[in-house]
PAMI-519032 format. One record per residue: residue number from 0; residue in one letter; y, x, z of N, C-alpha, C in turn. Coordinates in Angstrom, 1 decimal, m for minus. Atoms other than C-alpha are relative to their C-alpha. Layout:
% PAMI-519032
{NUM; 'A'; {Y; X; Z}; {Y; X; Z}; {Y; X; Z}},
...
//
This chain:
% PAMI-519032
{0; 'M'; {0.4; m0.2; m1.3}; {75.5; m68.5; m98.6}; {m0.9; 1.0; 0.1}},
{1; 'K'; {0.8; m1.9; m0.7}; {73.2; m65.3; m98.6}; {0.8; 1.0; m0.3}},
{2; 'T'; {m0.6; m1.0; 0.3}; {75.4; m63.6; m100.4}; {1.1; 0.2; 1.3}},
{3; 'L'; {m1.1; 0.2; m0.9}; {78.1; m64.4; m97.7}; {m0.4; 0.6; 1.5}},
{4; 'R'; {0.9; m0.4; m1.3}; {75.6; m64.0; m94.8}; {m0.2; 1.8; m0.3}},
{5; 'G'; {0.5; m1.6; 0.3}; {74.6; m60.3; m96.7}; {1.4; 0.7; 0.1}},
{6; 'F'; {m0.9; m0.6; m0.2}; {78.2; m59.5; m96.7}; {0.1; 0.3; 1.6}},
{7; 'F'; {m0.2; 0.2; m1.6}; {78.7; m60.3; m93.0}; {m0.6; 1.0; 0.8}},
{8; 'K'; {1.0; m0.9; m0.4}; {75.8; m58.2; m92.0}; {0.4; 1.3; m0.3}},
{9; 'A'; {m0.5; m1.5; 0.3}; {77.1; m55.4; m93.9}; {1.4; 0.4; 0.5}},
{10; 'F'; {m1.5; m0.5; m0.7}; {80.8; m55.3; m92.5}; {m0.4; m0.1; 1.2}},
{11; 'I'; {0.2; 0.0; m1.1}; {78.9; m55.8; m89.0}; {m0.7; 1.4; 0.3}},
{12; 'L'; {0.8; m1.1; 0.4}; {76.9; m52.5; m89.7}; {1.1; 1.2; 0.1}},
{13; 'I'; {m1.1; m0.7; 0.2}; {79.9; m50.9; m90.9}; {1.1; 0.3; 1.2}},
{14; 'A'; {m0.6; m0.1; m1.4}; {82.1; m51.6; m87.9}; {m0.6; 1.0; 1.1}},
{15; 'F'; {0.4; m0.9; m1.4}; {79.3; m50.4; m85.5}; {0.0; 1.3; m0.4}},
{16; 'F'; {0.4; m2.0; 0.2}; {78.9; m46.8; m87.1}; {1.6; 0.4; m0.1}},
{17; 'V'; {m1.3; m0.6; 0.0}; {82.8; m46.7; m87.5}; {0.2; 0.2; 1.9}},
{18; 'A'; {m0.2; m0.3; m1.5}; {82.9; m47.5; m83.6}; {m0.5; 1.1; 0.7}},
{19; 'M'; {0.9; m0.8; m0.4}; {80.1; m45.4; m82.9}; {0.3; 1.5; m0.1}},
{20; 'F'; {m0.8; m1.1; 0.6}; {82.2; m42.7; m84.8}; {1.1; 0.3; 1.0}},
{21; 'F'; {m0.8; m0.3; m0.7}; {85.1; m42.8; m82.8}; {m0.1; 0.2; 1.9}},
{22; 'F'; {0.2; m0.5; m1.2}; {83.6; m43.0; m79.5}; {m0.7; 1.1; 0.0}},
{23; 'R'; {0.5; m1.5; m0.5}; {81.5; m39.9; m79.9}; {1.3; 1.1; 0.1}},
{24; 'N'; {m1.4; m0.9; m0.5}; {85.0; m38.2; m80.6}; {0.6; 0.2; 1.2}},
{25; 'N'; {m0.4; 0.4; m1.4}; {86.2; m39.8; m77.7}; {m0.7; 0.9; 1.3}},
{26; 'M'; {0.7; m0.5; m1.0}; {83.5; m38.7; m75.5}; {m0.1; 1.3; 0.0}},
{27; 'T'; {m0.2; m1.5; 0.3}; {83.4; m35.1; m76.9}; {1.3; 0.3; 0.6}},
{28; 'G'; {m1.6; m0.4; m0.2}; {87.1; m34.6; m76.3}; {m0.3; m0.2; 2.0}},
{29; 'A'; {m0.4; 0.2; m1.5}; {86.5; m36.1; m72.6}; {m1.0; 1.2; 0.8}},
{30; 'F'; {1.0; m0.6; m0.8}; {83.4; m33.8; m71.9}; {0.3; 1.4; m0.2}},
{31; 'S'; {m0.5; m1.7; 0.2}; {85.0; m30.8; m73.3}; {1.0; 0.4; 1.2}},
{32; 'G'; {m1.0; m0.1; m1.0}; {87.9; m31.4; m71.1}; {m0.5; 0.0; 1.6}},
{33; 'A'; {0.2; m0.1; m1.1}; {86.0; m32.0; m68.0}; {m1.0; 1.5; 0.2}},
{34; 'R'; {0.8; m1.0; 0.0}; {83.9; m29.1; m68.9}; {0.8; 1.5; 0.1}},
{35; 'G'; {m0.9; m1.5; m0.2}; {87.0; m26.6; m69.1}; {0.7; 0.0; 1.2}},
{36; 'F'; {m0.5; 0.4; m1.4}; {88.0; m28.2; m65.9}; {m0.9; 0.9; 1.1}},
{37; 'F'; {1.0; m0.7; m0.7}; {85.0; m27.0; m64.2}; {m0.5; 1.1; 0.1}},
{38; 'V'; {0.1; m0.6; 0.3}; {84.5; m24.3; m65.9}; {1.1; 1.2; 0.8}},
{39; 'S'; {m1.1; m1.2; m0.6}; {88.1; m22.7; m64.7}; {0.0; m0.2; 1.5}},
{40; 'F'; {m0.2; 0.1; m1.3}; {87.8; m24.0; m61.4}; {m1.3; 0.8; 1.0}},
{41; 'F'; {1.0; m1.1; m0.7}; {84.4; m22.1; m60.7}; {0.2; 1.3; m0.5}},
{42; 'H'; {m0.5; m1.1; 0.6}; {85.8; m19.4; m62.5}; {1.1; 0.8; 1.3}},
{43; 'S'; {m0.8; m0.3; m1.2}; {88.5; m19.3; m59.9}; {m0.2; 0.0; 1.3}},
{44; 'A'; {0.6; 0.0; m1.6}; {86.5; m20.0; m57.0}; {m0.6; 1.6; 0.2}},
{45; 'D'; {1.0; m1.1; m0.1}; {84.2; m17.0; m58.0}; {1.1; 1.2; 0.4}},
{46; 'Y'; {m0.8; m1.2; m0.5}; {87.1; m14.8; m58.4}; {0.8; 0.2; 1.2}},
{47; 'R'; {m0.7; 0.4; m1.5}; {88.7; m16.1; m54.9}; {m1.0; 0.7; 0.8}},
{48; 'T'; {0.8; m0.5; m0.8}; {85.3; m15.4; m53.5}; {m0.2; 1.8; 0.0}},
{49; 'F'; {0.7; m1.8; 0.5}; {84.8; m11.6; m55.4}; {1.3; 0.6; 0.9}},
{50; 'V'; {m1.1; m0.9; m0.5}; {88.1; m10.6; m54.0}; {0.1; m0.2; 1.5}},
{51; 'D'; {0.1; 0.2; m1.3}; {87.8; m12.2; m50.3}; {m1.3; 1.0; 0.3}},
{52; 'M'; {1.0; m0.8; m0.1}; {84.4; m10.3; m50.6}; {0.1; 1.7; 0.5}},
{53; 'R'; {m0.5; m1.6; 0.2}; {86.1; m6.9; m51.5}; {0.8; 0.5; 1.3}},
{54; 'L'; {m0.5; 0.2; m1.0}; {88.4; m7.6; m48.8}; {m1.0; 0.5; 1.7}},
{55; 'E'; {0.7; 0.1; m1.4}; {86.0; m8.1; m46.1}; {m1.1; 1.3; m0.1}},
{56; 'N'; {0.4; m1.6; 0.1}; {83.9; m5.0; m47.4}; {0.7; 1.3; 0.6}},
{57; 'A'; {m0.7; m1.3; m0.2}; {86.4; m2.5; m47.1}; {0.3; 0.0; 1.7}},
{58; 'S'; {m0.1; m0.1; m1.5}; {87.3; m3.8; m43.6}; {m1.4; 0.3; 0.6}},
{59; 'L'; {1.1; m0.1; m0.7}; {83.5; m3.7; m42.5}; {m0.3; 1.4; 0.1}},
{60; 'K'; {0.4; m1.5; 0.3}; {83.2; 0.0; m44.0}; {1.0; 1.0; 1.1}},
{61; 'K'; {m1.0; m0.4; m0.9}; {86.3; 0.9; m41.9}; {m0.8; m0.1; 1.5}},
{62; 'A'; {1.1; m0.1; m1.4}; {84.3; m0.2; m38.8}; {m1.0; 0.5; 0.4}},
{63; 'V'; {1.0; m0.7; 0.2}; {81.2; 1.4; m39.7}; {0.1; 1.2; 0.6}},
{64; 'E'; {m0.4; m1.5; m0.1}; {82.9; 4.7; m40.0}; {0.4; 0.2; 1.2}},
{65; 'R'; {m0.2; 0.0; m1.2}; {84.2; 4.0; m36.6}; {m1.0; 0.4; 1.1}},
{66; 'L'; {1.4; 0.2; m1.1}; {81.1; 3.2; m34.6}; {m0.7; 1.3; m0.9}},
{67; 'S'; {1.2; m1.4; 0.4}; {79.0; 6.0; m36.9}; {0.9; 1.0; 1.0}},
{68; 'A'; {m0.6; m1.0; m1.0}; {81.5; 8.4; m34.9}; {m0.7; m0.2; 1.4}},
{69; 'I'; {m0.1; 0.1; m1.2}; {81.3; 6.9; m31.7}; {m1.8; 0.4; 0.1}},
{70; 'E'; {1.4; m0.2; m0.2}; {77.2; 6.4; m32.2}; {m0.4; 1.4; 0.0}},
{71; 'A'; {0.9; m1.2; 0.4}; {76.6; 9.9; m33.5}; {0.4; 0.9; 1.2}},
{72; 'S'; {m0.2; m0.5; m1.2}; {78.3; 11.1; m30.0}; {m1.0; m0.2; 0.8}},
{73; 'K'; {1.1; 0.3; m1.0}; {76.1; 8.8; m27.9}; {m1.4; 0.5; m0.3}},
{74; 'K'; {1.0; m0.5; 0.6}; {73.0; 10.1; m29.9}; {0.1; 1.5; 0.6}},
{75; 'A'; {0.0; m1.4; m0.5}; {74.0; 13.8; m29.0}; {m1.0; 0.3; 1.1}},
{76; 'D'; {0.3; m0.6; m1.3}; {72.7; 16.0; m26.6}; {1.0; 0.1; 0.6}},
{77; 'L'; {m1.0; m0.4; m0.7}; {75.5; 16.0; m24.1}; {0.1; 0.7; 1.2}},
{78; 'L'; {m0.3; m0.9; m0.9}; {75.9; 18.9; m21.7}; {1.0; 0.0; 0.9}},
{79; 'E'; {m1.5; 0.2; m0.8}; {78.1; 18.1; m18.5}; {0.2; 1.6; 0.3}},
{80; 'A'; {m0.6; m1.1; m0.4}; {79.8; 21.4; m17.6}; {1.6; m0.3; 1.0}},
{81; 'R'; {m1.1; 0.1; m0.6}; {82.5; 22.0; m15.2}; {1.0; 1.2; m0.6}},
{82; 'I'; {m1.0; m1.4; 0.6}; {85.6; 23.9; m15.9}; {0.5; 0.8; 1.3}},
{83; 'Y'; {m0.4; m1.0; m1.3}; {86.5; 26.7; m13.7}; {1.8; 0.0; 0.3}},
{84; 'S'; {m1.7; 0.2; m0.1}; {90.3; 26.5; m12.2}; {0.5; 0.9; m0.3}},
{85; 'Q'; {m0.9; m1.1; 0.2}; {92.8; 28.5; m13.3}; {1.2; 0.0; 0.5}},
{86; 'Y'; {m0.8; 0.5; m1.4}; {95.2; 27.6; m10.3}; {0.5; 1.5; 0.0}},
{87; 'P'; {m1.1; 0.8; 0.1}; {98.0; 28.8; m10.5}; {0.5; m0.2; m1.4}},
{88; 'F'; {0.0; m0.1; 1.0}; {97.7; 29.6; m13.7}; {m0.1; m1.5; m1.3}},
{89; 'S'; {0.2; 0.9; 0.6}; {97.8; 27.0; m16.6}; {m0.3; m0.3; m1.6}},
{90; 'Y'; {0.1; m0.6; 1.4}; {96.3; 28.1; m19.7}; {m0.9; m0.9; m0.8}},
{91; 'K'; {0.5; 1.4; 0.5}; {95.4; 25.1; m22.0}; {m0.8; 0.7; m1.5}},
{92; 'N'; {0.8; m0.2; 1.1}; {94.0; 27.2; m25.2}; {m1.3; 0.7; 0.7}},
{93; 'I'; {1.1; m0.3; 0.0}; {91.2; 28.8; m23.6}; {m0.3; m0.3; 1.6}},
{94; 'I'; {0.6; 0.4; m1.6}; {88.9; 27.4; m20.5}; {m1.1; 0.8; 0.0}},
{95; 'V'; {1.5; m0.5; 0.1}; {85.7; 28.6; m18.9}; {m0.7; m1.0; 1.0}},
{96; 'V'; {0.9; 1.3; m0.4}; {82.9; 26.3; m18.0}; {m1.3; 0.5; 0.7}},
{97; 'D'; {0.9; m0.5; m1.2}; {79.8; 26.8; m15.6}; {m1.5; 0.0; m0.7}},
{98; 'K'; {1.3; 0.1; 0.7}; {77.2; 26.6; m18.5}; {0.0; 1.3; m1.0}},
{99; 'G'; {m0.1; m1.1; 1.0}; {75.9; 29.6; m20.4}; {m1.4; m0.2; m1.1}},
{100; 'S'; {1.3; m0.3; 1.1}; {72.7; 30.7; m22.8}; {m1.3; m0.4; 0.7}},
{101; 'A'; {1.4; 0.3; m0.9}; {70.3; 30.0; m19.6}; {0.0; m1.7; m0.1}},
{102; 'D'; {0.0; 1.4; 0.0}; {71.5; 26.4; m20.1}; {0.0; m0.5; m1.1}},
{103; 'G'; {m0.2; 0.7; 1.5}; {71.1; 26.2; m23.7}; {1.4; 0.0; m1.0}},
{104; 'V'; {m1.1; 0.2; 0.6}; {74.6; 26.8; m24.8}; {m0.1; 1.4; m1.2}},
{105; 'S'; {0.1; m0.8; 0.7}; {75.3; 28.6; m27.9}; {1.6; 0.2; m0.7}},
{106; 'I'; {m1.3; 0.0; 1.3}; {78.8; 29.7; m30.4}; {m0.2; m1.3; m0.7}},
{107; 'G'; {m0.9; 1.1; 1.3}; {80.6; 27.0; m32.0}; {m0.8; m1.3; 0.7}},
{108; 'M'; {0.2; 1.8; m0.4}; {79.1; 24.0; m30.2}; {1.1; m0.3; 0.4}},
{109; 'P'; {m0.7; 0.9; m0.1}; {81.4; 21.3; m30.0}; {0.3; m0.4; 1.5}},
{110; 'V'; {m0.6; m0.1; m1.3}; {83.3; 20.8; m26.8}; {0.6; m1.5; 0.1}},
{111; 'L'; {m0.8; 1.0; 0.1}; {84.1; 17.1; m25.8}; {1.0; m0.5; 1.6}},
{112; 'V'; {m1.0; 0.5; m1.2}; {86.6; 15.5; m23.3}; {m1.0; m1.3; 0.6}},
{113; 'K'; {1.0; 1.1; m0.4}; {84.3; 12.3; m23.5}; {m0.2; m0.9; m1.3}},
{114; 'E'; {0.1; 0.7; 1.2}; {82.8; 10.1; m26.0}; {m0.2; 0.7; m1.4}},
{115; 'N'; {m0.9; 0.0; 1.3}; {84.5; 10.7; m29.3}; {1.0; 0.9; m0.1}},
{116; 'I'; {m1.4; m0.8; 0.0}; {87.5; 12.9; m28.2}; {m0.6; 1.6; 0.1}},
{117; 'L'; {0.2; m1.6; 0.5}; {87.4; 16.6; m29.3}; {1.2; 0.7; 1.1}},
{118; 'L'; {m0.4; m1.3; m0.9}; {88.2; 19.5; m26.8}; {0.6; 1.3; m0.9}},
{119; 'G'; {0.0; m1.5; 0.6}; {87.5; 22.6; m28.5}; {m1.5; 0.5; m0.3}},
{120; 'K'; {1.5; m0.5; 0.4}; {84.3; 24.7; m29.3}; {0.1; 1.3; 0.8}},
{121; 'V'; {0.6; m1.3; m0.9}; {82.2; 27.5; m27.5}; {0.4; 1.1; m1.0}},
{122; 'K'; {m0.5; m1.3; 1.0}; {83.8; 30.8; m28.5}; {m0.9; 1.0; 0.6}},
{123; 'K'; {0.3; m1.0; m0.5}; {82.1; 33.1; m26.1}; {m1.0; m0.6; 1.0}},
{124; 'V'; {1.1; 0.3; m0.8}; {78.6; 32.8; m24.2}; {m0.6; 1.0; 0.8}},
{125; 'G'; {0.5; m0.7; m1.1}; {77.3; 34.2; m21.0}; {m1.0; m0.5; 0.6}},
{126; 'K'; {1.5; 0.5; m0.4}; {74.2; 33.5; m19.5}; {0.2; m1.0; 0.8}},
{127; 'F'; {m0.3; 1.3; m0.8}; {75.9; 31.1; m16.7}; {1.2; m0.5; m0.2}},
{128; 'Q'; {m1.4; 0.4; 0.2}; {79.3; 30.8; m18.2}; {0.3; 0.1; m1.6}},
{129; 'S'; {m0.3; m0.4; 1.5}; {80.9; 30.4; m21.6}; {1.6; m0.1; 0.2}},
{130; 'E'; {m1.4; 0.2; 0.2}; {84.4; 30.3; m22.7}; {0.3; m0.7; m1.6}},
{131; 'V'; {m0.4; 1.2; 1.2}; {86.1; 27.4; m25.0}; {1.1; 0.1; m0.4}},
{132; 'I'; {m1.5; 0.3; 0.7}; {88.7; 27.5; m27.3}; {0.6; m1.5; m0.2}},
{133; 'T'; {m0.4; 1.5; 0.0}; {90.5; 24.5; m27.2}; {0.9; m0.5; m1.4}},
{134; 'I'; {m1.0; 0.4; 1.2}; {92.6; 22.7; m29.8}; {1.5; 0.1; 0.4}},
{135; 'F'; {m1.5; 0.1; m0.1}; {95.8; 23.6; m28.3}; {0.3; 1.8; m0.1}},
{136; 'D'; {m0.1; m1.3; 0.4}; {95.1; 27.3; m29.2}; {0.9; 0.1; m1.1}},
{137; 'P'; {m0.8; m0.5; 1.7}; {97.6; 28.8; m31.9}; {m0.9; 0.3; m0.9}},
{138; 'D'; {0.8; 0.0; 1.3}; {94.8; 30.0; m33.8}; {m0.9; m1.0; m0.4}},
{139; 'W'; {0.8; 1.1; m0.1}; {93.0; 26.8; m33.8}; {0.5; m0.8; m1.8}},
{140; 'K'; {m0.4; 0.6; 1.3}; {93.5; 25.4; m37.5}; {m1.5; m0.7; m0.7}},
{141; 'S'; {1.2; 0.5; 0.3}; {91.0; 23.0; m38.9}; {0.5; m1.7; m0.8}},
{142; 'S'; {m0.2; 1.0; 1.0}; {90.8; 20.0; m41.6}; {m0.2; m1.3; 0.7}},
{143; 'V'; {0.3; 1.3; m0.6}; {91.5; 16.2; m40.5}; {0.6; m1.0; m0.8}},
{144; 'S'; {m0.7; 1.3; 0.8}; {92.5; 12.9; m41.7}; {1.0; m0.6; 1.0}},
{145; 'I'; {m1.2; 0.7; m0.7}; {95.3; 10.7; m40.6}; {0.0; m1.6; m0.3}},
{146; 'G'; {m0.3; 1.1; 0.1}; {95.1; 7.2; m40.1}; {m1.5; m1.0; m1.0}},
{147; 'D'; {0.8; 0.6; 0.5}; {93.2; 4.2; m42.0}; {m0.2; 0.9; m1.6}},
{148; 'G'; {0.3; m0.4; 1.7}; {94.0; 5.7; m45.7}; {m0.5; 1.5; m0.2}},
{149; 'K'; {0.2; m1.1; 0.3}; {92.5; 8.8; m44.6}; {0.7; 1.1; m0.7}},
{150; 'I'; {m1.1; m0.6; 0.6}; {95.4; 10.8; m45.4}; {m0.7; 1.6; 0.4}},
{151; 'K'; {0.2; m1.6; m0.5}; {94.2; 15.0; m45.4}; {1.2; 0.8; 0.5}},
{152; 'A'; {m1.0; m0.9; m0.6}; {96.1; 17.5; m43.6}; {m0.9; 1.1; 1.2}},
{153; 'V'; {0.5; m1.3; m0.9}; {95.7; 20.6; m41.2}; {0.3; m0.3; 1.1}},
{154; 'F'; {m0.4; 0.1; m1.5}; {95.6; 20.5; m37.7}; {0.2; 1.3; 0.3}},
{155; 'H'; {m0.7; m1.2; m0.4}; {97.4; 23.4; m35.9}; {0.2; m0.1; 1.1}},
{156; 'G'; {m0.1; 0.0; m1.3}; {97.0; 24.1; m32.6}; {0.9; 0.5; 0.8}},
{157; 'A'; {m1.8; m0.6; m0.6}; {100.0; 24.4; m30.0}; {m0.2; m0.8; 1.5}},
{158; 'N'; {0.2; 1.1; m1.3}; {100.7; 23.0; m26.5}; {0.2; m1.5; m0.3}},
{159; 'T'; {0.0; 0.8; 0.3}; {101.8; 20.7; m28.5}; {m0.7; m0.3; m1.8}},
{160; 'P'; {0.3; 0.1; 1.6}; {99.7; 20.3; m31.9}; {0.4; m0.7; m1.0}},
{161; 'I'; {m0.7; 0.7; 0.8}; {101.0; 19.3; m35.1}; {m1.2; m0.2; m1.3}},
{162; 'A'; {0.4; 0.0; 1.1}; {99.5; 18.2; m38.3}; {0.6; 0.8; m1.5}},
{163; 'E'; {m0.7; m0.9; 0.9}; {100.6; 20.4; m41.2}; {m0.5; m0.5; m1.7}},
{164; 'L'; {0.3; 0.6; 1.4}; {100.6; 19.8; m45.4}; {m0.3; m1.2; 0.0}},
{165; 'I'; {0.2; 1.7; 0.4}; {100.8; 15.8; m45.3}; {0.7; 0.1; m1.2}},
{166; 'P'; {m0.6; 0.3; 1.2}; {101.6; 15.0; m48.8}; {1.5; m1.0; 0.4}},
{167; 'K'; {m0.9; 0.2; m0.1}; {105.2; 14.3; m48.7}; {0.1; m1.8; m0.6}},
{168; 'D'; {m0.6; 1.4; 0.7}; {105.2; 10.4; m50.4}; {m1.4; m0.6; 1.2}},
{169; 'A'; {1.2; 1.1; m0.6}; {101.8; 9.4; m47.7}; {0.7; m0.4; 1.3}},
{170; 'L'; {0.0; 0.7; m0.8}; {102.2; 6.8; m45.5}; {m0.7; 0.2; 1.3}},
{171; 'I'; {0.5; m0.2; m1.1}; {101.8; 8.0; m42.0}; {0.7; m0.9; 1.2}},
{172; 'K'; {m0.6; 0.6; m0.8}; {103.0; 6.3; m38.7}; {m0.3; 0.3; 1.6}},
{173; 'S'; {m0.3; m0.5; m1.8}; {103.5; 6.9; m34.9}; {m1.7; m0.7; 0.4}},
{174; 'G'; {0.9; 0.7; m0.3}; {100.0; 5.9; m33.7}; {m1.0; 0.3; m0.2}},
{175; 'D'; {0.6; m0.1; 0.6}; {98.0; 6.8; m36.2}; {m1.3; 0.8; 0.4}},
{176; 'N'; {1.0; m0.6; m0.7}; {94.7; 8.2; m35.1}; {m0.6; 1.2; m1.0}},
{177; 'V'; {0.2; m1.1; 0.7}; {93.9; 11.8; m36.5}; {m1.6; 0.3; 0.8}},
{178; 'Q'; {1.1; m0.1; m0.5}; {90.4; 12.7; m36.6}; {m0.9; 1.3; m1.0}},
{179; 'N'; {0.4; m1.3; 0.4}; {88.3; 15.9; m37.5}; {m1.0; m0.2; m1.6}},
{180; 'I'; {0.6; m0.1; 1.4}; {86.7; 16.4; m41.3}; {m0.5; 1.1; m0.5}},
{181; 'T'; {0.6; m1.8; 0.4}; {85.8; 20.4; m41.1}; {m1.4; m0.5; 0.8}},
{182; 'K'; {1.8; m0.1; m0.3}; {82.0; 20.6; m41.3}; {m0.7; 0.7; 1.1}},
{183; 'E'; {0.6; m0.9; m1.2}; {81.9; 23.1; m38.5}; {0.4; m0.9; 1.3}},
{184; 'L'; {0.1; 0.7; m1.3}; {82.4; 20.1; m35.7}; {m0.3; m1.3; m0.6}},
{185; 'P'; {0.5; 1.6; 0.1}; {81.1; 16.4; m35.7}; {1.0; m0.6; m0.9}},
{186; 'L'; {m0.9; 0.8; 0.8}; {82.6; 13.8; m38.2}; {0.5; m0.7; 0.7}},
{187; 'G'; {m0.6; 1.2; m0.4}; {85.1; 11.8; m37.2}; {0.5; m0.3; 1.5}},
{188; 'L'; {m0.2; m0.3; m1.6}; {85.7; 13.0; m33.5}; {1.7; m0.4; m0.1}},
{189; 'S'; {m1.3; m0.1; 0.0}; {89.2; 12.2; m32.7}; {0.6; 1.3; 0.7}},
{190; 'M'; {m0.6; m1.2; m0.2}; {91.6; 14.9; m32.0}; {1.4; m0.3; 0.6}},
{191; 'G'; {m1.4; 0.1; m0.5}; {94.8; 12.9; m30.9}; {0.5; m1.1; m0.7}},
{192; 'L'; {m0.5; 1.0; 0.6}; {97.3; 10.4; m32.3}; {1.3; 0.5; m0.5}},
{193; 'I'; {m1.1; m0.3; 0.7}; {100.3; 10.8; m34.8}; {1.3; m0.8; 1.2}},
{194; 'S'; {m1.0; 0.3; m1.0}; {103.4; 10.7; m31.9}; {1.6; m0.3; m1.0}},
{195; 'S'; {m1.6; 0.1; 1.0}; {106.6; 11.4; m34.7}; {m0.3; 0.9; m1.2}},
{196; 'T'; {0.0; m0.9; 1.3}; {107.0; 12.9; m38.2}; {1.1; 0.7; m0.1}},
{197; 'S'; {m1.0; m0.4; 0.5}; {109.1; 15.1; m39.9}; {m0.1; 0.8; m1.1}},
{198; 'T'; {0.4; m0.6; 1.3}; {109.4; 17.2; m43.0}; {0.3; 1.3; 0.5}},
{199; 'D'; {m0.2; m1.1; 0.1}; {109.1; 20.9; m43.5}; {0.9; 0.3; m0.4}},
{200; 'E'; {m1.5; m0.8; 0.3}; {112.2; 23.2; m44.0}; {0.3; 0.0; m1.6}},
{201; 'K'; {0.0; 0.0; 1.5}; {111.5; 23.1; m48.0}; {0.2; m1.6; m0.3}},
{202; 'K'; {0.3; 1.4; 0.5}; {111.1; 19.3; m47.8}; {m0.9; m0.2; m1.1}},
{203; 'V'; {1.2; 0.4; 0.4}; {108.0; 19.7; m49.2}; {m1.1; m1.0; 0.1}},
{204; 'W'; {0.9; 0.7; m0.7}; {105.9; 18.4; m46.8}; {0.5; m0.7; 1.0}},
{205; 'Q'; {m0.2; 0.4; m1.2}; {105.4; 16.1; m44.0}; {m0.5; 0.9; 1.3}},
{206; 'I'; {0.8; m0.2; m1.4}; {104.6; 17.1; m40.3}; {m0.2; m0.7; 0.9}},
{207; 'G'; {0.2; 1.2; m0.9}; {103.2; 15.1; m37.8}; {m0.3; 0.9; 1.6}},
{208; 'N'; {0.2; m0.4; m1.8}; {103.3; 15.9; m33.6}; {m1.0; m1.0; 0.2}},
{209; 'I'; {0.9; 0.6; m0.5}; {100.4; 14.8; m32.1}; {m0.3; 0.4; 1.2}},
{210; 'E'; {0.0; 0.3; m1.7}; {99.9; 13.5; m28.5}; {m1.8; m0.1; 0.2}},
{211; 'T'; {1.3; 0.7; m0.5}; {96.4; 13.4; m27.0}; {m0.2; m0.8; 1.3}},
{212; 'D'; {m0.1; 1.1; m1.0}; {95.6; 10.6; m24.4}; {m0.9; 0.9; 1.4}},
{213; 'F'; {0.7; m0.6; m1.4}; {94.1; 13.4; m21.8}; {1.3; 1.3; 0.3}},
{214; 'S'; {m0.3; m1.1; m0.7}; {95.9; 16.3; m19.8}; {m1.2; 1.1; 0.0}},
{215; 'I'; {1.3; m1.0; m0.4}; {93.6; 19.3; m19.8}; {0.2; 0.3; 1.5}},
{216; 'E'; {m0.1; m0.1; m1.2}; {95.0; 20.0; m16.4}; {m0.6; m1.1; 1.1}},
{217; 'D'; {0.3; 1.1; m0.5}; {93.9; 16.7; m15.3}; {m1.8; m0.1; m0.1}},
{218; 'I'; {1.5; 0.1; 0.3}; {90.0; 17.3; m16.2}; {m0.5; 1.1; 0.7}},
{219; 'S'; {0.7; m1.2; m0.5}; {87.6; 19.0; m14.2}; {m1.6; m0.1; m0.7}},
{220; 'S'; {1.6; m0.1; 0.5}; {84.4; 18.6; m16.4}; {0.2; m0.4; m1.8}},
{221; 'V'; {m0.2; 0.2; 1.8}; {83.7; 18.6; m20.4}; {m1.4; m0.6; m0.2}},
{222; 'F'; {1.2; 0.0; 0.6}; {80.8; 17.9; m22.5}; {m0.2; 0.7; m1.4}},
{223; 'I'; {0.3; m0.4; 1.0}; {78.9; 20.2; m24.4}; {m0.9; m0.6; m1.4}},
{224; 'M'; {0.8; 0.2; 1.2}; {77.3; 19.3; m27.8}; {m1.2; 0.4; m0.3}},
{225; 'T'; {0.8; m1.0; m0.2}; {73.9; 21.1; m27.4}; {m0.7; 0.0; m1.6}},
{226; 'N'; {0.8; 0.2; 1.0}; {72.5; 19.7; m30.5}; {0.5; 0.1; m1.5}},
{227; 'F'; {m0.6; m0.1; 1.4}; {74.9; 20.4; m33.4}; {m0.3; 0.4; m0.8}},
{228; 'N'; {0.0; m0.9; 0.8}; {74.6; 23.6; m34.4}; {m1.7; 0.6; 0.0}},
//
C-alpha cells in the first residue's frame, strides 16, 4: 500500500513538472509574440512621428526665413524720400529722390518700395538729393533665389526684368517669388514674381520673366535703408 502511495506521489510530481515545462514554453512564446508586436508598433509609431516632425520642421524653417526678411526690414532704419517727377519722360532705370548726405544717405544703401520689396540702391549722392539705380536698369545684375526650392539664378534688369542661368531641369512655375541673395543687399528682399518661363537659344538654361507688384510710375516715395552699410 505504501509502495502504491509512493508511486502515485511520484506520478503527480512528474506530471506537475511536465505541466510547468509546457506552460513555461507557451507563456514564453506568448510573451515573445506580444513583445514583438509592441516593439514593432512603437517603432512604427516612432518612425511616423519622426517623419511628421521633419516635415513640420521644414515647413517652419521656410516660414522663419520669410518672417526674418520681413522683420529685418521692420527693424531697419527706413528714411522716407520723395521721388522727383520725370514727366513727360518715364525713366524706370534711374530715379532721383529728395534725400542726400545731409540726411545720412550714402552710396550703396538699399531702396525699398515698401516693407521687404526692393526697388534699387543709391548710386550717387548730393547734399540734398540722391540718384537711385533701380532693378529695371539694363546694367543691374544680382544673385537671386526662386521659389521654395531656393533655385539660384541671376537677376538681369530691364523694363521687364528676367532671371537668367536657371538650370534646365529646375522646377519653377508662374507665381514663384524671386528673392535677393547677393550680399550687397539685404537677404530675402522680394524682387518680383515669375510670370512665365522659356529656354535660351542653346536650350541649355531656363529664363524666367519677372513681374513686380508695383509700377514705378505710380509710386511717389520710397524708403532708404540707412543702417545697412
